C-alpha positions in Angstrom: -7.3 35.9 -17.7 -6.9 37.3 -14.2 -10.6 38.4 -14.2 -11.7 35.0 -15.4 -9.6 33.3 -12.7 -10.9 35.6 -10.0 -14.5 35.0 -11.1 -13.8 31.2 -11.1 -12.4 31.5 -7.5 -15.5 33.5 -6.4 -17.8 30.9 -7.9 -16.1 28.0 -6.2 -15.9 29.8 -2.9 -19.7 30.5 -3.0 -20.3 26.8 -3.6 -17.6 25.6 -1.1 -18.8 23.8 2.0 -16.3 23.0 4.7 -17.4 20.5 7.4 -15.6 19.2 10.5 -14.9 15.5 10.8 -13.0 13.4 13.3 -13.7 15.5 16.4 -11.8 18.6 15.4 -8.9 16.9 13.7 -10.1 17.1 10.1 -12.1 19.4 7.9 -13.3 18.4 4.5 -14.0 20.9 1.6 -16.8 20.0 -0.8 -18.1 21.7 -3.9 -21.6 20.5 -4.9 -21.2 17.5 -2.6 -17.9 16.4 -4.1 -14.8 16.3 -1.8 -12.2 18.6 -3.3 -9.8 19.0 -0.3 -9.1 18.4 3.3 -7.0 19.5 6.2 -5.7 17.2 9.0 -4.4 18.2 12.4 -2.6 16.2 15.1 -1.8 16.7 18.8 1.2 19.0 19.1 4.0 17.1 21.0 5.5 18.6 24.1 9.2 18.5 23.1 10.3 18.5 26.8 8.6 15.1 27.3 6.9 12.3 25.3 3.4 13.7 25.9 1.2 15.9 23.8 0.9 19.6 24.6 -2.8 19.5 25.8 -5.1 21.2 23.4 -2.5 22.5 20.9 -2.7 21.1 17.4 -0.1 20.9 14.6 -1.0 21.1 10.9 -0.4 17.6 9.6 -1.6 17.9 6.0 -3.6 20.0 3.6 -4.5 18.5 0.3 -6.7 19.8 -2.6 -7.6 17.9 -5.7 -5.3 18.9 -8.6 -8.1 20.5 -10.7 -9.2 22.6 -7.8 -5.8 23.9 -6.7 -5.0 27.6 -6.8 -8.6 28.6 -6.1 -8.3 29.5 -2.5 -9.6 26.2 -1.1 -6.5 25.4 0.9 -6.5 28.9 2.4 -10.2 28.5 3.4 -9.4 25.1 5.1 -6.5 26.7 7.0 -8.6 29.6 8.1 -11.3 27.2 9.3 -8.7 25.3 11.4 -7.3 28.6 12.8 -10.8 29.6 13.8 -11.0 26.5 16.0 -7.3 26.5 17.1 -5.9 30.0 17.2 -2.6 28.6 18.5 -2.3 26.1 15.7 1.3 25.1 15.1 2.8 24.8 11.6 6.1 22.9 11.2 8.1 25.2 9.0 11.0 22.8 8.3 11.0 21.8 4.7 11.8 18.3 3.5 14.9 17.9 1.3 12.8 15.6 -1.0 9.2 15.2 -1.8 9.8 11.4 -2.2 7.9 9.3 0.3 10.6 7.1 1.9 8.0 5.2 3.9 9.4 6.6 7.2 6.5 7.8 9.4 9.0 9.4 11.7 9.6 12.3 9.2 7.2 14.6 11.0 5.0 17.2 9.3 7.6 18.9 7.2 6.6 21.1 4.3 6.7 19.9 0.8 7.9 21.9 -2.2 4.3 23.0 -2.8 3.6 23.6 0.9 6.3 26.1 1.6 5.2 28.7 -0.9 1.6 28.3 0.3 2.5 28.8 4.0 4.8 31.7 3.0 1.9 33.3 1.1 -0.5 32.8 4.1 2.2 34.5 6.3 2.5 37.4 3.9 -1.2 37.9 3.8 -1.4 37.9 7.6 -3.4 34.7 7.8 -0.7 33.1 10.0 1.8 34.7 12.2 5.3 34.0 13.4 3.9 32.5 16.6 2.3 29.7 14.5 5.6 28.6 12.9 7.7 25.8 14.4 11.2 26.0 13.0 12.9 23.1 14.7 13.5 23.7 18.4 11.2 23.8 21.4 12.0 27.5 22.0 10.6 28.4 18.6 7.0 27.8 19.6 7.0 30.1 22.5 9.5 32.7 21.2 9.6 32.3 17.5 11.3 35.6 16.7 14.1 35.0 19.2 15.1 31.5 18.2 17.5 32.1 15.4 16.3 29.2 13.2 
């Protein structure tokens, strides 16, 4: 089954097309013209003021259609965003619940599915400690010394 899964992933990646939309804030993944996933970025806030932090972006959302999950599509979307924004920020705080409470002030916390994905990307060297925001303004510049 591992060989079949790997062949299936290879087939899908060969047919995968990722295109940029919304002036660098969104990439869409398509297979044979059908949208199967997307990644959205937002301006990273400057936590010392109410302004954004210039050109830095924060990962807002990655989604992949259920039938196309676990085939490397989210990883390819993240890699594409990192090609454009090497200093992309990923909010590493995890929600306590995946329920949508309708509060848009929740930020870009990881879901139950998102945390293992980001951990895997970290383990594979796709993202580094410098990309992870863990809850305080010091984390972004000195992630390893923060203590979070």
